[in-house]
N, C-alpha and C positions, 0 to 999 in steps of 0.2 A: 730230491724233489722238494719243492717248497711246500711247507705245511699250509693247510687251508686256514689255520689260526695263526695270525701274525701279531695279534695283541690281545691281552686280557685285561678287562676292566673289573675291578672289585668293588662291591659294596664294602663297608667297613664293619659296622655293628652287626654282630650275629653271623658274619661271614668270615672275616679274618680274626675277629676277637670274640670271645665267649662272654657276652654281657647281658643276655636276656634276663638272667637271674637278678642283675642289679636293677634293671628297669622295673621288674616286678616288686623288688624290695622298696624302691623309691615310691612307687605307686601305693604300696601298702602303707607306707608312712603317711602319705596324704589321706588315704581312706580312713586310717586309724584316727587321725587328727579330727576327721569329720564324723566320727562315730559309726563308720561303715565296716562291714566285714571284709577281711582280706581276700585277695584273689590268689589262685594258684598259677604256676607257670603254664600248666596245661590250658587252663581257661584263657589266660593271656594270649597264648599263641593262636587261639581260635578266633579272637576278636580284634587283635591289634591290626591297625591299618593306617594308611596315609590318606588325607591329612590327619594328624593325630587328634585333631579336634573331634573327629567322628568317634574315635576310640574313647575319648573323655566323655562324650555324650552317651555312649553305650554303658558307661559306669555311672551314669546319672550325676555327673559333676556339673556344677553351675557355670557352664562356659558362656552363658549369655551375660552374666554379671561379673564373673571372676576370671575371665580368660587370661588376662595379663598376669594376674596373681598366681594362678595354678600353673601356668606355663613356667614361670620363673621358679616356683616352689619345686617342681619336679626336677628342673635342671640343677638347682641348688643341692638337692638330695643325691642326684646322680653324680655330680662332680665331687661331692664330699667323699665318696668311696670309689672314685674311678681308678685310683691307684691299685685297687685289689683285682681289677680286671686283667685277664691273661689272654695271650694268643691261643688259638686252637693249636693242638699238638702238631698238626701237619702243616701249619701255615709256613714256617720257614723252609721246610722241605720243598713245598710247592714253589715258593718264590725263587729258591735256588735252581730248581728245575727249569723254570721259565727263563731265568737269566742265562743259564748254561746253553739253552736252545735258542737264544736270541729272539725270544718272544717278548715284545714290549709289554709294559705293565703300568697300570694306573689305578687310582681310587676315586670313586664318585660316591659321596656320602651325603646323607641328610643331616649330618652333624654340622654344627656351625664351623665355618672354615678355620678360624684361628685355633679352636679347640682340637679339631681334627689333625691339623699339622703338628701341633704339640704332642698329641697322643701317639701319632705314628713315630715321631722322633724319639719319644720316650722308650719305645720298644726297640730302637736301634735298627729299624728296617726301612727307614725313609730313603736310603740310597738305592733300594730296589725299584723305585718308581720314577717314571719320567714325568708324571704329574700327579698331584693330590688336590682334589677339588671338593670342597664342602659348600654349604649353603650360606646365605647372607645373615640369617638370624636363627633364633632358637625355637621358633613356633611350630616346627615340624610339619610344614606344608608339603614337604616332598621335594623331589629334585628333577622332575620331568623337564622343567624349564631349562635345565643345563645340558640336555641331551645334544642339542645342536652345537653348543660350545665345545663339548668333548669331541664330537666328530671332526670339528675344525682343527682342534689340538692334534689329533691323531694323524689326520691326512692319510688314512688307510681305507680301503674299500670296506663299507660297513659289514658286508658278509663275511669278512676275514677277522672280525672282532668278536670276541667272546665275552659276554657280561656274566659275572657270577654274583648271585645275591641269595638272600634268605627270605624274601618277602614277595608277595603278589605285586607290590609297588615296584620292585626291582624288575620284574618282568615287563611291567607297563613302560618303564623308562627305556629298557632295552629294545622293546618293540618299536617305540617311537623313533629311535635312532636307527633301526634296521639291523641291529646286532643279533648274533646268535645268543642264546641264553641257556644257562644251567642254573638251577636252584638247588640249594643245600638245605636240608630240613633239620638244622641244628641251632636255629636262631630264633627269630621273633614271630614266625608263622609256623603253624603245625604242618607235619608231613601231608596230612589229608588236604589242607587248603592248597598247598603247593601242587599236589598231584592233580587236583581238580582243574587246574589251569590247562592241563594237557601238554605243558612243556617238559623238557628233560629234567628229572630230579635224580641227583646222585648224592650219596651219603658222605663222601669224603673227597679230598683233593687227590688222593691216590687214584680213585675211581675217575676223576676228571683227567688225570694224566693218561689213562687208558683211552679215554674218549678222544683226547687230542692226538694220540699216536695213531689211532685207527682212522681219524679224520684227515690225516695228513698224507 
C-alpha cells in the first residue's frame, strides 16, 4: 500500500540543525554592544518570529534607523561561529529512513540560499535531498513566497507532502501550500507557542516515523 506521505520538506535551522543557542548568542553580542541586558533561550523562543524585524522591534532595537546595520551585524556574528553548529542526533537516522522508504526529501529555509547550500554540504547530507531552497537575502522576511515554487518542484499532490519545522512561520508556509504539518519543539519557538497553533507537535524524528507509519 502506498503511503499517504510521499515527500517530506524540512525547515533547516532548529529542525535539522541545533542552532537556536547560536541565534541567542549572536543577539546577546548585539545587545551587549548597545548596553542592553542579555536574553535567555527560553525568552527568545517565546518572542522569535518572522519577519524577524518584528522580533528586533520586540527587543527595542532601532530598526527604523539601523535596519541594514543590525541585520548584517547579526549575520556576521552568526556566521562567525556557524561551524560549531551540529545536526540533531536523530537527523541522519530520519533521512536514511526516508531514503530507504523512497519518500522524497527537500529543504525550504529562511537562510540565504548560498549559505544554506554550503551548510548542508558541510554536513555531508546534501545527497539526501532532491532540492535545497533558501531565500534571496539575509533580511529574514520569511519564506512563504516560495511555497508555490516548491509545489511546482515536487509535482506531488499537496496532501501527500509533509512539512516539518520548528516555528509558527513554518506552519504558515505549510498551510499556504496545502501540506500536512508537524512541528518539533526543539528549535526557535517554544513548545507552548507551537501547541497553541493546534497543529501536530512531536518531540523527535523517531516519533515522526511512527506518525508516517500509522498514516500510511
